[in-house]
C-alpha positions in Angstrom: 68.2 -94.7 274.9 69.3 -94.6 271.2 69.3 -97.8 269.2 72.8 -98.5 268.0 74.4 -101.5 266.2 76.2 -103.9 268.5 74.3 -102.9 271.7 71.2 -102.7 273.7 68.3 -100.3 272.8 64.7 -99.9 271.7 63.7 -101.8 268.6 63.1 -100.0 265.4 59.9 -100.8 263.4 61.9 -102.5 260.8 63.3 -104.9 263.5 59.9 -106.0 264.8 59.9 -108.9 262.3 63.1 -110.2 263.7 61.8 -109.8 267.3 58.5 -111.6 266.4 60.6 -114.5 265.0 62.6 -114.7 268.2 59.5 -114.7 270.4 57.9 -117.4 268.2 61.0 -119.6 268.4 61.3 -119.1 272.1 57.7 -119.4 273.3 55.7 -120.6 270.3 53.8 -117.2 270.3 52.2 -116.6 266.9 52.8 -113.3 265.0 49.2 -112.1 265.5 49.6 -112.3 269.3 52.9 -110.5 269.1 51.4 -107.7 267.0 48.4 -107.5 269.4 50.7 -107.1 272.3 52.8 -104.3 270.6 49.6 -102.5 269.7 48.2 -102.7 273.3 51.4 -101.7 275.1 52.7 -99.3 272.5 55.6 -99.4 270.0 58.1 -98.4 272.7 57.6 -101.7 274.6 60.3 -103.7 272.7 64.0 -103.7 273.5 66.7 -105.6 271.7 70.3 -106.6 271.7 72.2 -106.4 268.5 75.3 -108.4 267.5 78.6 -106.4 267.7 80.8 -105.5 264.9 83.3 -108.3 265.7 80.7 -110.9 264.5 79.4 -111.8 261.1 75.9 -110.7 262.2 76.9 -107.2 263.1 73.8 -105.0 263.8 71.3 -107.9 263.7 68.9 -108.5 266.6 70.0 -111.6 268.5 67.8 -111.1 271.7 64.7 -109.1 272.6 62.4 -108.4 275.5 59.2 -106.5 276.2 59.4 -103.9 279.0 56.9 -101.4 280.4 56.6 -99.2 283.5 53.9 -100.0 286.1 53.3 -99.8 289.8 53.4 -102.9 292.0 51.8 -102.6 295.4 53.4 -103.6 298.7 52.2 -102.7 302.2 49.3 -100.6 300.8 51.5 -98.3 298.7 52.5 -98.4 295.0 56.1 -98.9 294.1 57.4 -97.9 290.7 58.4 -101.0 288.9 59.4 -102.4 285.5 57.5 -105.4 284.0 59.5 -107.7 281.8 58.2 -110.4 279.4 59.0 -112.3 276.3 62.8 -112.5 276.9 64.0 -114.4 273.9 67.4 -115.2 272.5 68.2 -116.4 269.0 68.7 -120.2 269.3 71.9 -120.0 267.3 73.3 -117.5 269.8 72.4 -119.2 273.1 75.1 -119.8 275.6 77.1 -116.7 274.5 75.8 -114.3 277.2 73.2 -112.6 275.0 70.4 -113.1 277.5 72.5 -111.6 280.4 73.6 -108.7 278.3 70.1 -107.9 277.2 68.8 -108.1 280.8 71.6 -105.9 282.1 70.5 -103.3 279.6 66.9 -103.6 280.7 67.7 -103.3 284.4 70.1 -100.3 283.9 67.6 -98.5 281.7 64.7 -99.1 284.2 66.7 -98.0 287.2 67.8 -94.8 285.4 64.2 -94.2 284.5 63.1 -94.2 288.2 61.9 -97.8 288.7 62.7 -99.3 292.1 61.8 -102.9 291.2 61.6 -105.2 288.2 59.3 -108.2 288.0 59.0 -111.1 285.6 58.0 -114.7 285.3 61.1 -116.8 284.5 61.4 -119.3 281.8 64.7 -120.4 283.4 65.9 -119.6 287.0 69.8 -119.6 286.6 69.9 -116.6 284.3 67.8 -114.4 286.6 69.3 -115.5 289.9 72.7 -114.6 288.5 71.3 -111.1 287.7 70.1 -110.6 291.3 66.4 -111.6 291.0 64.8 -113.3 294.0 61.6 -115.2 294.5 58.9 -112.6 294.9 55.5 -114.3 295.1 53.1 -116.8 293.5 50.3 -117.2 291.1 47.9 -120.2 291.4 45.7 -121.9 288.8 42.7 -123.2 290.8 39.8 -125.3 289.5 36.7 -127.0 290.9 33.5 -128.7 289.8 30.9 -125.9 289.8 28.7 -127.8 292.3 31.5 -127.9 294.8 31.6 -124.1 295.0 27.9 -123.7 295.8 27.4 -122.9 299.5 23.7 -122.6 299.8 21.3 -119.9 298.5 22.8 -116.6 297.5 22.4 -113.7 299.9 19.0 -112.0 299.6 20.5 -108.5 299.8 22.8 -108.9 296.8 22.6 -109.5 293.1 24.7 -110.3 290.1 24.5 -107.7 287.3 26.0 -107.8 283.9 28.0 -104.7 283.1 29.8 -103.0 280.1 33.5 -103.8 280.2 34.4 -101.5 277.3 35.7 -99.0 279.9 37.5 -100.8 282.7 37.8 -97.7 284.9 34.9 -98.8 287.2 36.5 -102.2 287.5 39.9 -100.6 288.3 38.2 -98.6 291.1 36.9 -101.8 292.6 40.2 -103.6 292.2 42.0 -100.7 294.0 40.9 -102.2 297.3 42.7 -105.4 296.5 45.9 -103.5 295.7 45.8 -101.7 299.0 45.0 -104.7 301.1 47.3 -107.2 299.4 51.0 -107.6 298.4 52.4 -108.0 294.9 49.4 -107.0 292.8 50.2 -104.7 289.8 48.4 -101.6 288.7 47.2 -102.6 285.3 47.7 -100.5 282.2 45.5 -100.8 279.1 47.5 -103.8 277.9 47.2 -105.7 281.1 43.5 -105.0 281.4 43.0 -106.3 277.9 45.0 -109.5 278.7 42.9 -109.9 281.8 39.5 -109.4 280.2 40.2 -110.7 276.7 42.9 -113.4 277.3 42.5 -114.9 273.9 41.5 -111.7 272.1 37.8 -112.4 272.7 36.0 -110.2 275.2 34.8 -111.9 278.4 31.3 -111.3 279.9 31.7 -109.1 283.0 29.3 -109.1 286.0 29.4 -106.9 289.1 28.5 -108.4 292.5 26.3 -105.8 294.1 25.3 -105.2 297.6 22.7 -102.7 299.0 25.2 -99.8 298.6 26.6 -100.8 295.2 29.2 -103.1 293.7 31.4 -105.1 296.1 33.4 -106.9 293.4 33.1 -108.3 289.9 33.6 -111.5 287.9 34.6 -111.9 284.2 34.0 -115.2 282.5 34.7 -116.5 279.0 32.0 -118.4 277.1 31.9 -122.1 278.3 33.9 -124.4 276.0 34.5 -128.2 276.1 32.6 -128.5 279.3 34.9 -126.0 281.0 34.3 -122.4 282.3 37.3 -120.1 282.5 37.1 -117.2 284.9 39.2 -114.4 283.2 39.3 -112.1 286.2 37.9 -111.9 289.7 37.6 -109.3 292.4 35.8 -110.2 295.7 35.8 -107.5 298.4 33.2 -108.8 300.9 31.7 -112.0 302.2 28.5 -111.1 300.2 30.6 -110.9 297.0 32.2 -114.2 297.7 28.8 -115.9 298.2 27.4 -114.2 295.1 30.4 -115.5 293.1 29.9 -119.0 294.5 26.3 -119.0 293.5 27.0 -117.6 290.1 29.7 -120.2 289.3 27.6 -123.0 290.8 24.8 -122.1 288.4 27.0 -123.5 285.5 26.8 -127.1 286.9 24.5 -128.2 284.1 26.8 -126.7 281.4 30.4 -127.4 282.5 32.3 -130.0 284.5 34.9 -127.7 285.8 35.5 -124.0 286.6 39.0 -122.6 286.5 40.5 -119.3 287.7 43.7 -117.6 288.9 44.2 -116.6 292.4 46.5 -116.5 295.4 47.4 -119.0 298.2 44.5 -117.7 300.4 41.9 -117.6 297.6 38.5 -116.8 299.1 36.6 -119.3 296.9 38.9 -122.0 298.1 38.6 -121.0 301.8 34.8 -120.9 301.7 34.2 -124.0 299.4 31.9 -126.3 301.2 33.8 -129.5 300.2 37.2 -130.6 299.0 36.4 -130.4 295.3 38.7 -127.4 294.5 42.3 -128.1 293.7 45.5 -126.3 292.6 46.3 -127.2 289.0 49.5 -125.1 288.8 51.7 -122.9 291.0 54.1 -120.4 289.4 56.6 -118.2 291.2 57.4 -114.7 289.9 60.7 -113.1 290.5 61.5 -109.7 291.9 64.7 -107.5 291.4 65.5 -104.6 293.7 66.8 -101.9 291.3 67.3 -99.1 293.9 67.5 -100.2 297.5 66.7 -96.8 299.0 63.9 -96.0 296.6 62.3 -99.4 297.0 62.4 -99.4 300.8 61.0 -95.8 301.1 58.2 -96.4 298.5 56.5 -99.4 300.0 54.2 -99.3 303.1 54.7 -101.0 306.5 52.6 -102.0 309.5 51.5 -98.7 311.0 52.2 -99.6 314.7 55.9 -100.5 314.3 58.6 -98.1 315.3 62.3 -99.0 315.1 65.5 -99.0 313.2 67.0 -101.8 311.2 70.3 -101.7 309.3 70.5 -103.8 306.1 74.0 -104.7 304.9 73.3 -105.4 301.2 75.6 -107.0 298.6 74.9 -106.5 294.9 77.4 -107.5 292.3 75.5 -105.9 289.4 74.4 -102.6 290.8 77.2 -101.0 292.9 74.8 -98.3 294.3 72.8 -101.0 296.0 75.8 -102.4 297.9 76.5 -101.1 301.4 74.7 -100.5 304.6 71.3 -98.8 304.7 69.6 -97.7 307.9 65.8 -98.1 307.7 64.0 -95.9 310.3 60.3 -96.9 310.5 57.5 -94.8 311.9 53.8 -94.3 311.0 53.8 -97.0 308.3 56.6 -95.3 306.3 60.3 -95.7 306.2 63.1 -93.2 305.9 66.3 -94.8 304.6 69.8 -93.5 305.1 72.8 -95.0 303.3 75.7 -95.2 305.8 79.0 -93.7 304.8 81.8 -96.1 303.8 84.9 -96.2 305.9 88.3 -97.7 305.2 87.1 -101.2 305.8 83.8 -100.8 303.9 80.4 -99.5 305.0 80.3 -98.2 308.6 77.9 -100.6 310.3 75.7 -99.1 313.0 75.4 -100.9 316.3 72.1 -102.6 317.0 69.9 -104.6 314.6 71.8 -105.5 311.5 70.9 -108.0 308.7 73.4 -109.0 306.0 72.0 -110.3 302.7 72.2 -110.2 299.0 70.0 -108.1 296.7 68.2 -111.3 295.7 67.4 -112.3 299.3 66.4 -108.7 300.0 63.8 -109.0 297.2 62.3 -112.1 298.8 62.2 -110.5 302.2 60.9 -107.2 300.8 57.9 -108.8 299.1 57.0 -110.9 302.2 57.3 -114.1 300.2 59.6 -115.6 302.8 60.4 -114.4 306.3 63.8 -113.7 307.8 63.8 -117.0 309.7 63.5 -119.2 306.6 66.1 -117.1 304.7 68.6 -117.4 307.6 67.9 -121.2 307.8 69.0 -121.7 304.2 72.0 -119.4 304.5 70.6 -116.4 302.5 70.6 -114.0 305.4 72.7 -113.4 308.6 71.6 -111.5 311.6 71.1 -111.5 315.4 67.9 -112.3 317.1 66.9 -108.6 317.7 67.3 -107.9 314.0 65.5 -111.1 313.0 62.5 -110.2 315.2 62.3 -106.6 314.0 62.6 -107.7 310.3 59.8 -110.2 310.8 57.5 -107.4 312.0 58.6 -104.9 309.4 58.0 -107.1 306.4 54.9 -108.9 307.7 51.7 -108.9 305.8 49.6 -110.9 303.3 51.4 -113.5 301.1 52.4 -111.8 297.9 50.6 -113.0 294.7 49.2 -111.7 291.4 46.9 -113.2 288.8 48.5 -111.3 285.9 51.0 -113.3 283.9 53.3 -111.8 281.3 
């Protein structure tokens, strides 16, 4: 997409100063952090909205956002997605629709580029709900006194070993098992790996959690500061790895009063903590937008033992191609999706299991964040009992979460 005055497009290098000022005003992010992000994600990461010729600021950047392609995993398969961050609007231009215009440009560009989904952490809900985003999953900040994590002596057939994190490829190989078995986790690019292992620009110390046959996970920690230990990243793939991590973190009891980390609602360190010391310090919800209904439904995975057909009657005021009836035919853990032809009175609905819902509600159902029963209870979904029961099976799975924040 070509950058033009009075419209949406990639930012030119000479406009980065304006974007950095907007991000600083919107989020308090200093210029050096902005520059680091652009360097890690690449110069093509920034998008902007320029004032139109009818204003006295024609051609000036009045809103900006960072966008990048990535895969987000659902049902054991990667789905092409667009990450969005640092959505900022000039304070003098707020309330004039600049944020909506910017995000419409972002979503149109991402869909045209092949993305099936878009994901972000919202600074405000009303803007994104109007644009068709739904609640997609969670991210928790957990913390605990180190002594409360210790669950006896570490396993005798395992060890904690410091490793070189300059190349994260071996960590990515371990983390792949989490992506396949969970919902919502993103495939990290170089920028996301840097944010995970060097959250403040300072490299963490990384340790693998080894069993007899090799690594079964890893843990990355920042140097202790102010009697607190921050776990930068965590991957636990076995009971042995969980116990090794517990013993490792418990060993800091003389140096720190509290250990903190990011995780999901079913965090293994919490589930196996021997007492009630751990607590949730924060819970954030991320939002998901279905950019292409057919592409999104066909890309994700499903429980392998389910065979059936479900028709989704979707309404989407922003993306006309998403509106209509889509027949989802499931077999072998994969879906084939067929848009139904539109008749005189609208889409021709097939007899049988039919659910009616908006694109935002579909995003919440799609991720598995909320089931069809809850969505129907609050009026976000309509359907008969057969359709409800089938949808509950099709979109079942682990609760969606991700530790990455952007």
